C-alpha positions as CSV (number, residue, x, y, z in Angstrom):
1,M,-21.3,25.9,9.3
2,R,-18.4,23.8,8.1
3,D,-20.3,23.2,4.8
4,T,-20.9,27.0,4.3
5,I,-17.3,27.8,4.7
6,A,-16.2,24.8,2.4
7,H,-18.8,26.0,-0.3
8,A,-17.4,29.6,0.0
9,L,-13.7,28.4,-0.4
10,T,-14.5,26.5,-3.6
11,Q,-16.2,29.2,-5.5
12,G,-14.2,31.0,-8.1
13,H,-10.5,31.2,-8.8
14,R,-8.6,32.2,-5.8
15,T,-4.9,32.3,-5.4
16,G,-2.6,33.4,-2.6
17,E,-5.5,33.6,0.0
18,P,-5.0,32.1,3.5
19,L,-6.8,28.9,4.2
20,M,-8.5,28.3,7.5
21,L,-8.7,24.6,8.7
22,L,-11.6,23.7,11.3
23,A,-11.4,20.7,13.3
24,R,-13.7,19.2,15.9
25,T,-12.0,17.5,18.6
26,K,-13.3,15.3,21.5
27,T,-12.0,13.6,24.4
28,L,-11.8,9.7,24.1
29,P,-12.9,7.7,26.8
30,Q,-10.3,6.5,29.1
31,D,-10.9,2.9,28.3
32,R,-10.0,3.7,24.6
33,V,-6.4,5.0,25.4
34,L,-3.4,3.4,27.0
35,T,-0.6,5.5,28.2
36,C,2.5,4.0,29.7
37,A,5.7,5.1,30.8
38,L,8.5,3.0,29.7
39,P,12.1,2.4,31.1
40,A,14.9,3.7,28.7
41,G,16.8,0.4,28.4
42,P,16.5,-3.2,26.8
43,E,13.6,-4.1,29.0
44,A,11.6,-1.2,27.4
45,A,10.2,-3.3,24.3
46,P,9.2,-6.4,26.2
47,A,7.3,-4.1,28.7
48,A,5.8,-2.2,26.1
49,R,4.6,-5.4,24.0
50,A,3.1,-6.9,27.3
51,A,1.2,-3.8,28.1
52,A,0.0,-3.3,24.5
53,R,-1.1,-7.2,24.2
54,R,-2.9,-6.9,27.5
55,R,-5.0,-3.7,26.3
56,L,-5.5,-5.1,22.8
57,D,-6.9,-8.2,24.3
58,E,-9.3,-6.0,26.4
59,W,-10.3,-4.3,23.3
60,G,-11.3,-7.4,21.6
61,I,-8.7,-6.7,18.7
62,D,-8.5,-9.6,16.3
63,E,-5.2,-11.9,16.5
64,E,-3.7,-10.7,13.2
65,T,-3.9,-6.9,14.1
66,A,-2.7,-7.6,17.6
67,F,0.3,-9.4,16.4
68,T,1.1,-6.6,13.8
69,T,0.7,-3.9,16.7
70,E,3.0,-5.8,19.0
71,L,5.7,-5.9,16.1
72,I,5.1,-1.9,15.5
73,V,5.1,-1.0,19.2
74,S,8.5,-3.1,19.4
75,E,10.0,-1.5,16.6
76,L,8.9,2.1,17.8
77,V,10.2,1.5,21.2
78,G,13.4,-0.1,19.9
79,N,14.1,3.1,18.0
80,A,13.3,5.3,20.8
81,V,15.7,3.4,23.1
82,R,18.5,3.3,20.5
83,Y,18.2,6.8,19.2
84,G,15.9,8.8,21.5
85,A,16.2,10.1,25.0
86,P,14.5,9.4,28.0
87,P,11.5,9.9,29.1
88,L,9.9,7.3,26.8
89,Q,6.2,6.7,26.6
90,L,4.0,4.2,24.7
91,R,0.3,5.5,23.7
92,L,-2.1,3.4,22.0
93,I,-5.4,4.9,20.9
94,F,-8.4,2.8,19.8
95,E,-11.1,4.9,17.8
96,R,-11.6,4.5,14.0
97,M,-8.0,3.4,13.5
98,L,-5.8,1.8,15.9
99,T,-2.8,4.4,16.6
100,C,0.5,3.5,18.4
101,E,2.5,6.4,19.6
102,V,6.1,6.3,21.2
103,S,7.3,9.5,22.4
104,D,10.7,10.4,23.7
105,A,13.0,13.5,24.6
106,A,15.1,13.7,21.4
107,T,14.2,16.0,18.5
108,S,16.3,14.0,15.8
109,A,14.3,13.1,12.8
110,P,13.8,9.1,12.1
111,H,14.7,8.1,8.6
112,V,13.7,5.0,6.9
113,K,16.7,2.9,5.8
114,H,17.0,0.0,3.2
115,A,19.1,-2.5,5.2
116,R,21.2,-4.8,3.2
117,T,20.7,-8.5,3.9
118,I,24.0,-8.7,5.9
119,D,23.0,-5.7,8.1
120,E,21.9,-6.6,11.7
121,T,20.0,-3.2,12.3
122,G,18.4,-0.5,10.4
123,R,14.8,-2.2,9.5
124,G,12.7,-0.8,12.2
125,L,11.0,2.1,10.3
126,F,11.0,0.0,7.1
127,I,9.1,-2.7,8.7
128,I,6.6,0.0,10.4
129,A,6.0,1.6,7.0
130,S,5.3,-1.7,5.5
131,L,2.9,-2.9,8.2
132,A,1.2,0.5,8.9
133,N,-1.6,2.2,6.8
134,Q,0.3,5.5,7.7
135,W,3.1,6.7,10.1
136,G,4.8,10.1,10.8
137,T,6.4,12.1,13.4
138,R,5.0,14.9,15.4
139,Y,7.6,17.4,17.2
140,H,6.8,19.1,20.2
141,T,8.6,21.0,23.0
142,Q,9.5,17.7,25.0
143,G,11.0,16.1,21.9
144,K,9.0,13.9,19.3
145,T,6.4,11.4,18.8
146,I,6.4,8.8,16.3
147,W,3.1,7.3,15.4
148,A,1.8,4.5,13.3
149,E,-1.9,3.9,12.2
150,Q,-3.7,0.8,11.2
151,P,-7.2,-0.3,10.7
152,T,-9.0,-2.7,13.2
153,Q,-11.4,-5.6,13.0
154,P,-13.3,-7.1,15.9
155,S,-12.2,-10.4,17.1
156,T,-14.2,-13.1,15.6
157,T,-13.2,-15.6,18.5
158,S,-15.9,-16.1,21.3
159,E,-14.7,-16.5,24.9
């Protein structure tokens, strides 16, 4: 059916017509998702890093990706603590890509800043944008979710 619709949409010159997007969704197994409520204070980032590291180890994620993920998680959570509003939540999703999500109750839009060398803050989203394949923000009725996605490789170390 998808191919039939795609073929029909690409035939001839069309302008001003509505486009329909079809997507198939599936539920991921629980062992492929980590969901973790976070405190709204300075203890949030260390708690999130520790929870992420435990799950990444369970998933067998290679050390370089795990380290990068911990940094992304730390920056996302730090921004949520500083600029967001409680409640805060971390979610990691491991499927084709490794997705890190941090949700908070604020609706303010995040902005990448280009900090000067003497600035002590303002590098979080710049770091995330540099490390992740892609990142973005989803808004919902309870606030927003900032996400970052990166490819994964299975660990080559044997236990």
